[in-house]
Structures are given as C-alpha cells and as structure tokens.
N, CA and C atoms as an extended XYZ file, in Angstrom:
585
Properties=species:S:1:pos:R:3:atomname:S:1:resname:S:1:resid:I:1 pbc="F F F"
N       -48.592      -34.723      101.194 N   MET     1
C       -48.166      -33.386      101.604 CA  MET     1
C       -49.403      -32.509      101.793 C   MET     1
N       -49.530      -31.835      102.922 N   PRO     2
C       -50.716      -31.017      103.167 CA  PRO     2
C       -50.843      -29.858      102.175 C   PRO     2
N       -52.071      -29.527      101.854 N   TYR     3
C       -52.423      -28.358      101.048 CA  TYR     3
C       -52.062      -27.125      101.871 C   TYR     3
N       -51.319      -26.194      101.277 N   ARG     4
C       -50.767      -25.069      102.020 CA  ARG     4
C       -51.639      -23.830      101.847 C   ARG     4
N       -52.084      -23.280      102.978 N   VAL     5
C       -53.082      -22.214      102.978 CA  VAL     5
C       -52.515      -20.949      103.603 C   VAL     5
N       -52.661      -19.838      102.886 N   ALA     6
C       -52.368      -18.516      103.425 CA  ALA     6
C       -53.698      -17.846      103.744 C   ALA     6
N       -53.760      -17.120      104.851 N   VAL     7
C       -55.002      -16.470      105.281 CA  VAL     7
C       -54.748      -14.991      105.486 C   VAL     7
N       -55.564      -14.155      104.830 N   ALA     8
C       -55.490      -12.705      105.011 CA  ALA     8
C       -56.602      -12.271      105.955 C   ALA     8
N       -56.247      -11.447      106.935 N   VAL     9
C       -57.170      -11.026      107.994 CA  VAL     9
C       -57.015       -9.524      108.237 C   VAL     9
N       -58.035       -8.927      108.860 N   SER    10
C       -57.926       -7.524      109.265 CA  SER    10
C       -58.281       -7.299      110.726 C   SER    10
N       -58.739       -8.331      111.423 N   GLY    11
C       -59.222       -8.133      112.787 CA  GLY    11
C       -58.712       -9.157      113.762 C   GLY    11
N       -59.647       -9.647      114.589 N   ARG    12
C       -59.251      -10.538      115.681 CA  ARG    12
C       -58.919      -11.950      115.208 C   ARG    12
N       -59.459      -12.371      114.081 N   GLY    13
C       -59.051      -13.645      113.501 CA  GLY    13
C       -59.792      -14.866      113.995 C   GLY    13
N       -61.072      -14.740      114.339 N   SER    14
C       -61.792      -15.916      114.839 CA  SER    14
C       -61.943      -16.981      113.754 C   SER    14
N       -62.106      -16.567      112.487 N   ASN    15
C       -62.173      -17.563      111.418 CA  ASN    15
C       -60.821      -18.232      111.190 C   ASN    15
N       -59.755      -17.467      111.322 N   LEU    16
C       -58.415      -18.047      111.226 CA  LEU    16
C       -58.223      -19.090      112.319 C   LEU    16
N       -58.591      -18.760      113.541 N   THR    17
C       -58.455      -19.693      114.656 CA  THR    17
C       -59.289      -20.947      114.435 C   THR    17
N       -60.533      -20.769      113.990 N   ALA    18
C       -61.404      -21.922      113.725 CA  ALA    18
C       -60.813      -22.806      112.637 C   ALA    18
N       -60.241      -22.192      111.617 N   LEU    19
C       -59.641      -22.956      110.525 CA  LEU    19
C       -58.414      -23.727      111.012 C   LEU    19
N       -57.541      -23.074      111.747 N   VAL    20
C       -56.339      -23.740      112.270 CA  VAL    20
C       -56.741      -24.900      113.180 C   VAL    20
N       -57.718      -24.671      114.050 N   ASP    21
C       -58.171      -25.731      114.956 CA  ASP    21
C       -58.717      -26.922      114.186 C   ASP    21
N       -59.544      -26.653      113.189 N   ASP    22
C       -60.135      -27.740      112.408 CA  ASP    22
C       -59.059      -28.530      111.659 C   ASP    22
N       -58.122      -27.826      111.057 N   LEU    23
C       -57.103      -28.501      110.247 CA  LEU    23
C       -56.059      -29.220      111.091 C   LEU    23
N       -56.019      -28.944      112.383 N   SER    24
C       -55.024      -29.590      113.246 CA  SER    24
C       -55.347      -31.056      113.506 C   SER    24
N       -56.528      -31.506      113.095 N   THR    25
C       -56.932      -32.884      113.377 CA  THR    25
C       -56.373      -33.895      112.384 C   THR    25
N       -55.824      -33.426      111.260 N   ASP    26
C       -55.263      -34.342      110.260 CA  ASP    26
C       -54.272      -33.589      109.379 C   ASP    26
N       -53.790      -34.244      108.330 N   ASP    27
C       -52.786      -33.639      107.455 CA  ASP    27
C       -53.319      -33.260      106.085 C   ASP    27
N       -54.614      -33.016      105.968 N   VAL    28
C       -55.200      -32.659      104.679 CA  VAL    28
C       -54.693      -31.298      104.212 C   VAL    28
N       -54.694      -30.331      105.111 N   ALA    29
C       -54.265      -28.969      104.795 CA  ALA    29
C       -53.734      -28.323      106.069 C   ALA    29
N       -52.971      -27.254      105.902 N   ARG    30
C       -52.525      -26.506      107.069 CA  ARG    30
C       -52.310      -25.053      106.692 C   ARG    30
N       -52.548      -24.188      107.662 N   VAL    31
C       -52.315      -22.759      107.477 CA  VAL    31
C       -50.822      -22.507      107.669 C   VAL    31
N       -50.193      -21.899      106.655 N   VAL    32
C       -48.750      -21.676      106.698 CA  VAL    32
C       -48.379      -20.199      106.775 C   VAL    32
N       -49.378      -19.314      106.586 N   LEU    33
C       -49.093      -17.882      106.567 CA  LEU    33
C       -50.344      -17.101      106.932 C   LEU    33
N       -50.177      -16.090      107.780 N   ALA    34
C       -51.231      -15.115      108.062 CA  ALA    34
C       -50.718      -13.752      107.614 C   ALA    34
N       -51.560      -13.041      106.878 N   ILE    35
C       -51.213      -11.730      106.330 CA  ILE    35
C       -52.260      -10.734      106.803 C   ILE    35
N       -51.827       -9.503      107.105 N   SER    36
C       -52.793       -8.460      107.441 CA  SER    36
C       -52.334       -7.120      106.906 C   SER    36
N       -53.303       -6.237      106.701 N   ASP    37
C       -53.025       -4.870      106.281 CA  ASP    37
C       -52.742       -3.971      107.481 C   ASP    37
N       -52.870       -4.511      108.685 N   ARG    38
C       -52.674       -3.729      109.923 CA  ARG    38
C       -52.119       -4.643      111.007 C   ARG    38
N       -51.797       -4.085      112.139 N   GLN    39
C       -51.291       -4.890      113.249 CA  GLN    39
C       -52.480       -5.535      113.965 C   GLN    39
N       -53.115       -6.474      113.299 N   ALA    40
C       -54.335       -7.111      113.780 CA  ALA    40
C       -54.017       -8.143      114.862 C   ALA    40
N       -54.920       -8.294      115.840 N   PRO    41
C       -54.730       -9.332      116.854 CA  PRO    41
C       -54.539      -10.720      116.249 C   PRO    41
N       -55.129      -10.958      115.097 N   ALA    42
C       -54.997      -12.267      114.446 CA  ALA    42
C       -53.540      -12.627      114.161 C   ALA    42
N       -52.717      -11.635      113.860 N   LEU    43
C       -51.297      -11.925      113.590 CA  LEU    43
C       -50.604      -12.479      114.831 C   LEU    43
N       -50.908      -11.911      115.976 N   ALA    44
C       -50.304      -12.410      117.216 CA  ALA    44
C       -50.792      -13.821      117.517 C   ALA    44
N       -52.070      -14.079      117.277 N   HIS    45
C       -52.604      -15.425      117.500 CA  HIS    45
C       -51.924      -16.433      116.578 C   HIS    45
N       -51.741      -16.043      115.314 N   ALA    46
C       -51.084      -16.941      114.360 CA  ALA    46
C       -49.647      -17.219      114.788 C   ALA    46
N       -48.912      -16.174      115.118 N   ALA    47
C       -47.515      -16.343      115.522 CA  ALA    47
C       -47.400      -17.232      116.753 C   ALA    47
N       -48.328      -17.087      117.696 N   ALA    48
C       -48.311      -17.916      118.908 CA  ALA    48
C       -48.518      -19.389      118.592 C   ALA    48
N       -49.111      -19.673      117.435 N   ARG    49
C       -49.343      -21.062      117.033 CA  ARG    49
C       -48.290      -21.554      116.035 C   ARG    49
N       -47.240      -20.779      115.867 N   GLY    50
C       -46.151      -21.197      114.996 CA  GLY    50
C       -46.388      -20.941      113.524 C   GLY    50
N       -47.342      -20.086      113.205 N   ILE    51
C       -47.660      -19.757      111.814 CA  ILE    51
C       -46.955      -18.455      111.460 C   ILE    51
N       -46.307      -18.420      110.306 N   ALA    52
C       -45.665      -17.183      109.854 CA  ALA    52
C       -46.718      -16.084      109.779 C   ALA    52
N       -46.425      -14.936      110.358 N   ALA    53
C       -47.375      -13.820      110.400 CA  ALA    53
C       -46.681      -12.574      109.862 C   ALA    53
N       -47.379      -11.871      108.948 N   HIS    54
C       -46.750      -10.720      108.302 CA  HIS    54
C       -47.737       -9.572      108.155 C   HIS    54
N       -47.338       -8.402      108.635 N   ARG    55
C       -48.108       -7.180      108.377 CA  ARG    55
C       -47.578       -6.568      107.085 C   ARG    55
N       -48.466       -6.360      106.136 N   LEU    56
C       -48.069       -5.783      104.856 CA  LEU    56
C       -47.580       -4.352      105.042 C   LEU    56
N       -46.488       -4.005      104.374 N   ASP    57
C       -46.012       -2.615      104.385 CA  ASP    57
C       -46.997       -1.734      103.631 C   ASP    57
N       -47.523       -2.263      102.514 N   ASP    58
C       -48.503       -1.536      101.699 CA  ASP    58
C       -49.434       -2.563      101.073 C   ASP    58
N       -50.679       -2.627      101.556 N   TYR    59
C       -51.618       -3.646      101.081 CA  TYR    59
C       -51.907       -3.526       99.587 C   TYR    59
N       -51.552       -2.383       98.977 N   ARG    60
C       -51.783       -2.204       97.529 CA  ARG    60
C       -50.628       -2.730       96.688 C   ARG    60
N       -49.536       -3.139       97.322 N   ASP    61
C       -48.319       -3.574       96.625 CA  ASP    61
C       -48.413       -5.052       96.257 C   ASP    61
N       -48.731       -5.325       95.006 N   ALA    62
C       -48.887       -6.709       94.551 CA  ALA    62
C       -47.609       -7.503       94.712 C   ALA    62
N       -46.457       -6.868       94.520 N   SER    63
C       -45.195       -7.608       94.599 CA  SER    63
C       -44.956       -8.129       96.014 C   SER    63
N       -45.391       -7.379       97.031 N   GLU    64
C       -45.234       -7.848       98.412 CA  GLU    64
C       -46.107       -9.076       98.656 C   GLU    64
N       -47.352       -9.013       98.194 N   TRP    65
C       -48.243      -10.176       98.306 CA  TRP    65
C       -47.631      -11.399       97.625 C   TRP    65
N       -47.184      -11.210       96.381 N   MET    66
C       -46.668      -12.334       95.603 CA  MET    66
C       -45.420      -12.939       96.245 C   MET    66
N       -44.555      -12.082       96.774 N   ARG    67
C       -43.340      -12.573       97.438 CA  ARG    67
C       -43.705      -13.424       98.657 C   ARG    67
N       -44.640      -12.946       99.473 N   LEU    68
C       -45.044      -13.689      100.666 CA  LEU    68
C       -45.692      -15.022      100.308 C   LEU    68
N       -46.582      -15.016       99.332 N   LEU    69
C       -47.263      -16.250       98.929 CA  LEU    69
C       -46.272      -17.249       98.342 C   LEU    69
N       -45.313      -16.747       97.556 N   ASP    70
C       -44.296      -17.635       96.983 CA  ASP    70
C       -43.395      -18.217       98.069 C   ASP    70
N       -42.952      -17.383       99.008 N   LEU    71
C       -42.097      -17.868      100.088 CA  LEU    71
C       -42.799      -18.934      100.927 C   LEU    71
N       -44.098      -18.777      101.119 N   ALA    72
C       -44.872      -19.742      101.909 CA  ALA    72
C       -45.241      -20.983      101.093 C   ALA    72
N       -44.966      -20.953       99.791 N   ARG    73
C       -45.353      -22.043       98.880 CA  ARG    73
C       -46.851      -22.367       99.047 C   ARG    73
N       -47.645      -21.294       99.136 N   ALA    74
C       -49.086      -21.442       99.352 CA  ALA    74
C       -49.774      -21.994       98.104 C   ALA    74
N       -50.780      -22.825       98.346 N   ASN    75
C       -51.635      -23.338       97.277 CA  ASN    75
C       -52.944      -22.563       97.180 C   ASN    75
N       -53.332      -21.923       98.278 N   LEU    76
C       -54.630      -21.269       98.382 CA  LEU    76
C       -54.486      -20.020       99.242 C   LEU    76
N       -55.180      -18.945       98.841 N   LEU    77
C       -55.264      -17.736       99.654 CA  LEU    77
C       -56.710      -17.592      100.109 C   LEU    77
N       -56.902      -17.502      101.420 N   VAL    78
C       -58.221      -17.360      102.025 CA  VAL    78
C       -58.340      -15.962      102.613 C   VAL    78
N       -59.395      -15.244      102.249 N   LEU    79
C       -59.695      -13.961      102.875 CA  LEU    79
C       -60.717      -14.232      103.968 C   LEU    79
N       -60.295      -14.020      105.209 N   ALA    80
C       -61.139      -14.338      106.365 CA  ALA    80
C       -61.273      -13.084      107.226 C   ALA    80
N       -62.207      -12.223      106.834 N   GLY    81
C       -62.340      -10.951      107.523 CA  GLY    81
C       -61.321       -9.932      107.041 C   GLY    81
N       -60.790      -10.139      105.850 N   TYR    82
C       -59.872       -9.165      105.259 CA  TYR    82
C       -60.718       -8.112      104.551 C   TYR    82
N       -60.531       -6.830      104.881 N   LEU    83
C       -61.463       -5.791      104.460 CA  LEU    83
C       -61.046       -4.986      103.232 C   LEU    83
N       -59.851       -5.179      102.746 N   LYS    84
C       -59.380       -4.426      101.582 CA  LYS    84
C       -59.471       -5.288      100.321 C   LYS    84
N       -59.457       -4.622       99.167 N   LEU    85
C       -59.354       -5.377       97.919 CA  LEU    85
C       -57.926       -5.890       97.768 C   LEU    85
N       -57.808       -7.129       97.356 N   VAL    86
C       -56.497       -7.687       97.021 CA  VAL    86
C       -56.082       -7.048       95.696 C   VAL    86
N       -54.808       -6.664       95.542 N   PRO    87
C       -54.386       -6.032       94.283 CA  PRO    87
C       -54.768       -6.882       93.062 C   PRO    87
N       -55.211       -6.193       92.021 N   SER    88
C       -55.707       -6.901       90.832 CA  SER    88
C       -54.640       -7.801       90.212 C   SER    88
N       -53.376       -7.431       90.317 N   GLU    89
C       -52.311       -8.279       89.770 CA  GLU    89
C       -52.246       -9.607       90.507 C   GLU    89
N       -52.500       -9.587       91.813 N   VAL    90
C       -52.511      -10.822       92.603 CA  VAL    90
C       -53.744      -11.645       92.233 C   VAL    90
N       -54.889      -10.983       92.131 N   VAL    91
C       -56.117      -11.686       91.747 CA  VAL    91
C       -55.938      -12.355       90.387 C   VAL    91
N       -55.307      -11.668       89.443 N   GLY    92
C       -55.077      -12.251       88.123 CA  GLY    92
C       -54.128      -13.434       88.177 C   GLY    92
N       -53.018      -13.276       88.883 N   ALA    93
C       -52.022      -14.347       88.970 CA  ALA    93
C       -52.553      -15.546       89.756 C   ALA    93
N       -53.448      -15.302       90.694 N   TRP    94
C       -53.981      -16.356       91.553 CA  TRP    94
C       -55.437      -16.693       91.214 C   TRP    94
N       -55.857      -16.386       90.023 N   ALA    95
C       -57.255      -16.633       89.622 CA  ALA    95
C       -57.638      -18.079       89.913 C   ALA    95
N       -58.777      -18.250       90.577 N   GLY    96
C       -59.245      -19.586       90.912 CA  GLY    96
C       -58.594      -20.178       92.152 C   GLY    96
N       -57.715      -19.410       92.811 N   ARG    97
C       -57.033      -19.914       94.016 CA  ARG    97
C       -57.180      -18.980       95.207 C   ARG    97
N       -58.144      -18.046       95.134 N   ILE    98
C       -58.427      -17.140       96.247 CA  ILE    98
C       -59.911      -17.269       96.582 C   ILE    98
N       -60.199      -17.508       97.863 N   ILE    99
C       -61.583      -17.560       98.310 CA  ILE    99
C       -61.802      -16.559       99.441 C   ILE    99
N       -63.054      -16.164       99.613 N   ASN   100
C       -63.447      -15.237      100.672 CA  ASN   100
C       -64.648      -15.815      101.404 C   ASN   100
N       -64.751      -15.517      102.697 N   ILE   101
C       -65.961      -15.845      103.440 CA  ILE   101
C       -66.658      -14.534      103.776 C   ILE   101
N       -67.964      -14.486      103.455 N   HIS   102
C       -68.758      -13.270      103.649 CA  HIS   102
C       -69.922      -13.582      104.582 C   HIS   102
N       -70.242      -12.686      105.542 N   PRO   103
C       -71.269      -12.977      106.537 CA  PRO   103
C       -72.702      -12.663      106.103 C   PRO   103
N       -73.062      -13.118      104.918 N   ALA   104
C       -74.436      -13.007      104.415 CA  ALA   104
C       -74.583      -13.994      103.276 C   ALA   104
N       -75.808      -14.164      102.812 N   LEU   105
C       -76.074      -15.062      101.698 CA  LEU   105
C       -75.977      -14.275      100.397 C   LEU   105
N       -74.800      -14.301       99.792 N   LEU   106
C       -74.592      -13.581       98.537 CA  LEU   106
C       -75.491      -14.163       97.453 C   LEU   106
N       -75.977      -13.332       96.535 N   PRO   107
C       -75.525      -11.968       96.241 CA  PRO   107
C       -76.151      -10.875       97.112 C   PRO   107
N       -76.966      -11.240       98.081 N   LEU   108
C       -77.551      -10.239       98.966 CA  LEU   108
C       -76.505       -9.676       99.923 C   LEU   108
N       -76.579       -8.390      100.167 N   HIS   109
C       -75.811       -7.726      101.221 CA  HIS   109
C       -74.295       -7.887      101.092 C   HIS   109
N       -73.815       -7.765       99.865 N   GLY   110
C       -72.379       -7.796       99.614 CA  GLY   110
C       -71.942       -6.477       99.000 C   GLY   110
N       -70.666       -6.358       98.732 N   GLY   111
C       -70.128       -5.184       98.067 CA  GLY   111
C       -69.301       -4.316       98.994 C   GLY   111
N       -68.801       -3.234       98.452 N   SER   112
C       -67.936       -2.322       99.188 CA  SER   112
C       -68.646       -1.794      100.430 C   SER   112
N       -67.951       -1.841      101.554 N   GLY   113
C       -68.488       -1.337      102.805 CA  GLY   113
C       -69.410       -2.287      103.539 C   GLY   113
N       -69.711       -3.446      102.955 N   MET   114
C       -70.614       -4.403      103.587 CA  MET   114
C       -69.794       -5.441      104.345 C   MET   114
N       -69.570       -5.158      105.624 N   TYR   115
C       -68.843       -6.076      106.489 CA  TYR   115
C       -69.346       -5.898      107.915 C   TYR   115
N       -69.084       -6.884      108.737 N   GLY   116
C       -69.413       -6.806      110.157 CA  GLY   116
C       -70.868       -6.458      110.424 C   GLY   116
N       -71.070       -5.593      111.404 N   GLY   117
C       -72.410       -5.215      111.826 CA  GLY   117
C       -73.241       -4.577      110.732 C   GLY   117
N       -72.599       -3.943      109.767 N   ARG   118
C       -73.336       -3.329      108.654 CA  ARG   118
C       -74.134       -4.372      107.878 C   ARG   118
N       -73.517       -5.531      107.672 N   VAL   119
C       -74.184       -6.594      106.923 CA  VAL   119
C       -75.420       -7.071      107.688 C   VAL   119
N       -75.258       -7.337      108.961 N   HIS   120
C       -76.363       -7.877      109.751 CA  HIS   120
C       -77.485       -6.853      109.908 C   HIS   120
N       -77.135       -5.586      110.056 N   ALA   121
C       -78.151       -4.533      110.108 CA  ALA   121
C       -78.915       -4.461      108.788 C   ALA   121
N       -78.217       -4.628      107.671 N   ALA   122
C       -78.876       -4.598      106.359 CA  ALA   122
C       -79.831       -5.778      106.193 C   ALA   122
N       -79.430       -6.956      106.678 N   VAL   123
C       -80.307       -8.135      106.618 CA  VAL   123
C       -81.591       -7.859      107.397 C   VAL   123
N       -81.453       -7.313      108.609 N   LEU   124
C       -82.624       -7.027      109.438 CA  LEU   124
C       -83.495       -5.941      108.803 C   LEU   124
N       -82.876       -4.907      108.262 N   ALA   125
C       -83.639       -3.818      107.636 CA  ALA   125
C       -84.416       -4.307      106.418 C   ALA   125
N       -83.846       -5.283      105.717 N   ALA   126
C       -84.509       -5.827      104.529 CA  ALA   126
C       -85.630       -6.794      104.881 C   ALA   126
N       -85.684       -7.242      106.130 N   GLY   127
C       -86.704       -8.204      106.528 CA  GLY   127
C       -86.470       -9.597      105.983 C   GLY   127
N       -85.213       -9.925      105.701 N   ASP   128
C       -84.897      -11.248      105.160 CA  ASP   128
C       -85.241      -12.338      106.180 C   ASP   128
N       -85.849      -13.446      105.729 N   PRO   129
C       -86.171      -14.525      106.667 CA  PRO   129
C       -84.960      -15.378      107.035 C   PRO   129
N       -83.911      -15.322      106.202 N   HIS   130
C       -82.693      -16.096      106.458 CA  HIS   130
C       -81.474      -15.225      106.199 C   HIS   130
N       -80.409      -15.553      106.884 N   SER   131
C       -79.098      -15.007      106.579 CA  SER   131
C       -78.128      -16.176      106.643 C   SER   131
N       -76.857      -15.883      106.764 N   GLY   132
C       -75.886      -16.961      106.824 CA  GLY   132
C       -74.529      -16.481      106.377 C   GLY   132
N       -73.754      -17.381      105.834 N   ALA   133
C       -72.404      -17.065      105.370 CA  ALA   133
C       -72.190      -17.730      104.018 C   ALA   133
N       -71.338      -17.098      103.212 N   THR   134
C       -71.051      -17.584      101.864 CA  THR   134
C       -69.549      -17.638      101.645 C   THR   134
N       -69.073      -18.713      101.041 N   VAL   135
C       -67.697      -18.783      100.554 CA  VAL   135
C       -67.755      -18.656       99.042 C   VAL   135
N       -66.938      -17.758       98.506 N   HIS   136
C       -66.940      -17.529       97.056 CA  HIS   136
C       -65.523      -17.305       96.551 C   HIS   136
N       -65.357      -17.515       95.248 N   LEU   137
C       -64.093      -17.175       94.608 CA  LEU   137
C       -63.945      -15.663       94.598 C   LEU   137
N       -62.714      -15.191       94.629 N   VAL   138
C       -62.433      -13.762       94.648 CA  VAL   138
C       -62.045      -13.300       93.249 C   VAL   138
N       -62.667      -12.168       92.857 N   ASP   139
C       -62.232      -11.472       91.653 CA  ASP   139
C       -61.946      -10.017       92.023 C   ASP   139
N       -61.943       -9.115       91.054 N   GLU   140
C       -61.540       -7.732       91.315 CA  GLU   140
C       -62.623       -6.886       91.983 C   GLU   140
N       -63.833       -7.417       92.126 N   ILE   141
C       -64.957       -6.671       92.706 CA  ILE   141
C       -65.352       -7.337       94.022 C   ILE   141
N       -65.628       -6.535       95.052 N   TYR   142
C       -66.043       -7.088       96.337 CA  TYR   142
C       -67.229       -8.044       96.181 C   TYR   142
N       -67.085       -9.252       96.684 N   ASP   143
C       -68.185      -10.216       96.871 CA  ASP   143
C       -68.910      -10.606       95.586 C   ASP   143
N       -68.236      -10.543       94.440 N   ARG   144
C       -68.888      -10.849       93.178 CA  ARG   144
C       -68.563      -12.244       92.644 C   ARG   144
N       -67.467      -12.849       93.057 N   GLY   145
C       -67.025      -14.110       92.474 CA  GLY   145
C       -68.007      -15.253       92.684 C   GLY   145
N       -67.810      -16.323       91.931 N   ALA   146
C       -68.708      -17.479       91.953 CA  ALA   146
C       -68.829      -18.065       93.358 C   ALA   146
N       -70.069      -18.337       93.770 N   VAL   147
C       -70.342      -18.932       95.074 CA  VAL   147
C       -69.949      -20.405       95.051 C   VAL   147
N       -69.227      -20.833       96.084 N   LEU   148
C       -68.810      -22.229       96.207 CA  LEU   148
C       -69.649      -22.987       97.236 C   LEU   148
N       -70.091      -22.303       98.274 N   GLY   149
C       -70.900      -22.944       99.306 CA  GLY   149
C       -71.448      -21.906      100.261 C   GLY   149
N       -72.527      -22.260      100.948 N   ALA   150
C       -73.154      -21.329      101.898 CA  ALA   150
C       -73.820      -22.108      103.014 C   ALA   150
N       -73.954      -21.442      104.147 N   GLY   151
C       -74.678      -21.991      105.290 CA  GLY   151
C       -75.712      -20.976      105.739 C   GLY   151
N       -76.895      -21.439      106.112 N   ARG   152
C       -78.012      -20.548      106.434 CA  ARG   152
C       -78.362      -20.588      107.915 C   ARG   152
N       -78.882      -19.452      108.381 N   VAL   153
C       -79.503      -19.373      109.704 CA  VAL   153
C       -80.817      -18.626      109.537 C   VAL   153
N       -81.791      -18.983      110.365 N   ALA   154
C       -83.060      -18.266      110.353 CA  ALA   154
C       -82.892      -16.926      111.056 C   ALA   154
N       -83.580      -15.916      110.549 N   VAL   155
C       -83.635      -14.616      111.199 CA  VAL   155
C       -84.924      -14.592      112.024 C   VAL   155
N       -84.799      -14.245      113.301 N   THR   156
C       -85.979      -14.228      114.174 CA  THR   156
C       -86.432      -12.792      114.422 C   THR   156
N       -87.679      -12.652      114.871 N   ALA   157
C       -88.230      -11.328      115.162 CA  ALA   157
C       -87.482      -10.643      116.297 C   ALA   157
N       -86.868      -11.421      117.164 N   ALA   158
C       -86.145      -10.858      118.308 CA  ALA   158
C       -84.698      -10.500      117.981 C   ALA   158
N       -84.237      -10.811      116.780 N   ASP   159
C       -82.827      -10.595      116.443 CA  ASP   159
C       -82.438       -9.123      116.449 C   ASP   159
N       -81.224       -8.893      116.919 N   THR   160
C       -80.513       -7.632      116.730 CA  THR   160
C       -79.342       -7.943      115.813 C   THR   160
N       -78.657       -6.927      115.353 N   ALA   161
C       -77.468       -7.172      114.535 CA  ALA   161
C       -76.463       -8.026      115.303 C   ALA   161
N       -76.381       -7.823      116.617 N   GLU   162
C       -75.412       -8.562      117.433 CA  GLU   162
C       -75.796      -10.032      117.582 C   GLU   162
N       -77.076      -10.319      117.838 N   THR   163
C       -77.469      -11.725      118.007 CA  THR   163
C       -77.382      -12.479      116.696 C   THR   163
N       -77.742      -11.806      115.607 N   LEU   164
C       -77.623      -12.436      114.295 CA  LEU   164
C       -76.152      -12.692      113.961 C   LEU   164
N       -75.309      -11.733      114.270 N   ALA   165
C       -73.868      -11.886      114.015 CA  ALA   165
C       -73.303      -13.109      114.719 C   ALA   165
N       -73.730      -13.357      115.959 N   GLU   166
C       -73.230      -14.515      116.715 CA  GLU   166
C       -73.568      -15.821      116.009 C   GLU   166
N       -74.814      -15.946      115.545 N   ARG   167
C       -75.220      -17.192      114.886 CA  ARG   167
C       -74.558      -17.359      113.522 C   ARG   167
N       -74.410      -16.257      112.797 N   VAL   168
C       -73.735      -16.328      111.501 CA  VAL   168
C       -72.266      -16.696      111.697 C   VAL   168
N       -71.619      -16.134      112.703 N   LEU   169
C       -70.209      -16.445      112.945 CA  LEU   169
C       -70.022      -17.926      113.264 C   LEU   169
N       -70.952      -18.500      114.001 N   ALA   170
C       -70.861      -19.938      114.291 CA  ALA   170
C       -70.906      -20.750      112.999 C   ALA   170
N       -71.716      -20.323      112.034 N   VAL   171
C       -71.764      -20.989      110.733 CA  VAL   171
C       -70.448      -20.776      109.986 C   VAL   171
N       -69.930      -19.549      110.012 N   GLU   172
C       -68.658      -19.266      109.348 CA  GLU   172
C       -67.558      -20.196      109.836 C   GLU   172
N       -67.520      -20.437      111.147 N   HIS   173
C       -66.464      -21.257      111.738 CA  HIS   173
C       -66.514      -22.711      111.284 C   HIS   173
N       -67.646      -23.155      110.782 N   ARG   174
C       -67.746      -24.506      110.211 CA  ARG   174
C       -67.643      -24.480      108.679 C   ARG   174
N       -68.167      -23.417      108.069 N   LEU   175
C       -68.202      -23.322      106.610 CA  LEU   175
C       -66.813      -23.157      106.009 C   LEU   175
N       -65.993      -22.287      106.591 N   LEU   176
C       -64.667      -22.043      106.014 CA  LEU   176
C       -63.796      -23.296      106.025 C   LEU   176
N       -63.716      -24.040      107.131 N   PRO   177
C       -62.945      -25.286      107.063 CA  PRO   177
C       -63.477      -26.272      106.020 C   PRO   177
N       -64.799      -26.331      105.860 N   ALA   178
C       -65.374      -27.219      104.840 CA  ALA   178
C       -64.919      -26.804      103.450 C   ALA   178
N       -64.865      -25.501      103.200 N   ALA   179
C       -64.412      -25.005      101.898 CA  ALA   179
C       -62.954      -25.345      101.652 C   ALA   179
N       -62.120      -25.167      102.679 N   VAL   180
C       -60.688      -25.453      102.525 CA  VAL   180
C       -60.460      -26.950      102.354 C   VAL   180
N       -61.186      -27.759      103.089 N   ARG   181
C       -61.051      -29.210      102.931 CA  ARG   181
C       -61.474      -29.660      101.529 C   ARG   181
N       -62.542      -29.061      101.008 N   ALA   182
C       -62.974      -29.396       99.643 CA  ALA   182
C       -61.899      -28.992       98.636 C   ALA   182
N       -61.305      -27.813       98.830 N   ALA   183
C       -60.235      -27.358       97.933 CA  ALA   183
C       -59.020      -28.270       98.015 C   ALA   183
N       -58.664      -28.671       99.222 N   ALA   184
C       -57.513      -29.565       99.397 CA  ALA   184
C       -57.752      -30.890       98.685 C   ALA   184
N       -58.959      -31.416       98.782 N   GLY   185
C       -59.273      -32.687       98.135 CA  GLY   185
C       -59.232      -32.617       96.621 C   GLY   185
N       -59.624      -31.462       96.066 N   ALA   186
C       -59.666      -31.304       94.607 CA  ALA   186
C       -58.398      -30.663       94.050 C   ALA   186
N       -57.571      -30.092       94.920 N   GLY   187
C       -56.377      -29.394       94.458 CA  GLY   187
C       -56.662      -27.959       94.028 C   GLY   187
N       -57.883      -27.500       94.231 N   ARG   188
C       -58.291      -26.130       93.883 CA  ARG   188
C       -59.659      -25.881       94.502 C   ARG   188
N       -60.050      -24.619       94.692 N   PRO   189
C       -61.386      -24.350       95.231 CA  PRO   189
C       -62.477      -24.889       94.308 C   PRO   189
N       -63.437      -25.568       94.897 N   VAL   190
C       -64.537      -26.177       94.143 CA  VAL   190
C       -65.849      -25.968       94.913 C   VAL   190
N       -66.987      -26.045       94.214 N   PRO   191
C       -68.263      -26.039       94.926 CA  PRO   191
C       -68.326      -27.224       95.890 C   PRO   191
N       -68.986      -27.015       97.033 N   PHE   192
C       -69.068      -28.069       98.040 CA  PHE   192
C       -70.414      -28.014       98.723 C   PHE   192
N       -70.810      -29.150       99.283 N   GLU   193
C       -72.051      -29.244      100.038 CA  GLU   193
C       -71.782      -28.915      101.492 C   GLU   193
N       -72.723      -28.226      102.125 N   PHE   194
C       -72.580      -27.875      103.524 CA  PHE   194
C       -73.939      -28.020      104.203 C   PHE   194
N       -73.933      -28.689      105.357 N   THR   195
C       -75.186      -28.837      106.101 CA  THR   195
C       -75.006      -28.359      107.526 C   THR   195
C-alpha cells in the first residue's frame, strides 16, 4: 500500500507538481491531499490530477487540519512553499510526521519572513559561496526542526536573486521526492543522502 502524503502549499505548487510527477513512476508513495491557506494555483493543479484539494477556512484552526488529514488517511504532511505556521496542536499531534522544504542551507537564512526572493537576496548579501535547499522536520518555530537532507548549489559572482532561485528550485524538485521516498521506505521521515 503506498505511503499517503498530504502537501500544504501557498503558491503555484511547482514542488507539489515535481513530487506528484516523481511518485507517479511507482507505488512507493502518492500525494492524496493538497491543502492551502488561500486559493492558490497549486490547488487547481492538484485537482486536475485527481488529488483532493482543499482551501482552509481558517489556517489557524487545528481541528480543520486534523479532520482533513484524518479523512485523507495521510501518513506524512509535507510543507512545500506553505508560508504560515501550522497550528501547534497539529505539530504536536503529528510530531515526527511533518517535513518542510526550505530554499537555503539551514540553519542559514531561515526563520519568519524568510521565503522566496528574500532568502536568495540574503544569501547574496551575506556573500555565501553556496546555497541550496534543505528538508527538515517541522516544529513550532519556522525552519528550526532537525535537518534530514540538503542539496547544494554554488553561488556565482554573476548571480542575482532570480538566477540563484532557478538553480535552487531545480534542486528542490529532486530533493523533496528523495525525502518522501526515504520516509516511505522507513515508515517515517528519516535522514537521507542526496547527491
């Protein structure tokens, strides 16, 4: 029986699409639910692929999250570009079963307000020689949970936030499926190797 994955999104859903595409090649895991705090394009993409898609009435309502996850019989919750904090009651009930993908090498350039172009601009401003993406366990604080895996890209002198974002996103699209496949194999999120 495939490992059942719920994905929370806030935007266009490119990581959701990459994950669905990767998992369509076998029966290890499958995305069974897409959740958003807004009417995100990702919900329409999920619905078009036959995945249950739900816009939360109130992203702070833990009971709504729990009802959706229970109805989907989800084994794992993936935050893929989801910009809000998951309610602490959900984090507590799902401890060790929620992962996030972040577009930087944590613990650098994480925390509240660090998403999208802001992250890449911060990497460039800091003069970091590398950036990348990180998959980590989720707790009650933005980007603080234990790191499970990461992928790196070199930062070049010619980089802008936009060019760096493109290369990091390409890593994200491979890193997130690797994390979900590792979780499916172990029955829970685990550290994994990524090259």
